[in-house]
C-alpha positions in Angstrom: 0.0 0.0 0.0 1.3 3.4 -0.9 2.0 5.8 2.0 0.1 9.1 2.1 1.4 12.3 3.3 -0.5 14.5 5.8 0.2 18.0 7.2 -0.6 18.7 10.8 -1.1 22.1 12.5 0.1 22.0 16.0 -2.1 24.2 18.4 -0.3 27.0 20.2 -0.8 25.3 23.6 1.4 22.4 22.4 4.3 24.6 21.3 6.4 23.2 24.2 6.7 20.0 22.1 9.1 21.8 19.8 11.7 21.7 22.6 11.6 17.9 22.6 14.1 17.1 19.9 14.6 13.3 20.4 11.0 12.4 19.2 10.5 10.6 15.9 7.3 12.5 15.0 6.5 10.3 12.1 6.6 7.3 14.3 4.6 9.0 17.0 1.9 10.2 14.7 1.7 6.8 12.9 1.2 5.1 16.2 -1.6 7.6 17.3 -3.4 7.3 14.0 -3.2 3.4 14.1 -4.7 3.4 17.6 -7.5 5.8 16.6 -8.3 3.8 13.4 -8.3 0.5 15.4 -10.7 2.2 17.9 -13.0 3.3 15.1 -12.9 -0.2 13.5 -13.9 -1.8 16.8 -16.8 0.7 17.2 -18.0 0.0 13.7 -17.9 -3.7 14.3 -20.0 -3.2 17.4 -22.4 -1.0 15.6 -22.7 -3.5 12.7 -23.7 -6.2 15.1 -26.2 -4.1 16.9 -29.9 -4.8 16.4 -30.9 -1.4 17.8 -32.3 1.3 15.6 -30.7 4.7 15.7 -33.8 6.0 17.6 -33.5 3.2 20.1 -29.8 3.8 20.6 -30.5 7.5 21.2 -33.2 6.7 23.7 -30.9 4.3 25.6 -28.1 6.9 25.5 -30.5 9.5 27.0 -31.6 7.1 29.7 -27.9 6.3 30.6 -27.0 10.0 30.7 -30.0 10.8 33.0 -29.1 7.9 35.3 -25.5 9.1 35.5 -26.5 12.7 36.1 -28.7 11.6 39.0 -25.9 9.4 40.5 -23.4 12.3 40.3 -26.0 14.7 41.9 -26.4 12.3 44.8 -22.7 12.0 45.2 -22.3 15.8 45.3 -25.1 16.1 47.9 -23.2 13.7 50.2 -20.1 16.0 50.2 
């Protein structure tokens, strides 16, 4: 497979990375991209196996979010 070239803009808050001279940036970025692509692949595999409709998944997500919000509210009240 032919390699592709990408350009990356480094945000100002990461300028301190310039002072680190012994990093192989190509290797570092390749590793990060591979990890992210693997994560996306796993998520797609899970989604492909899911029998939930998008509407059902959104409803379930909302229910989980509400449950977590209630749990955190209760934890904060105990402090």
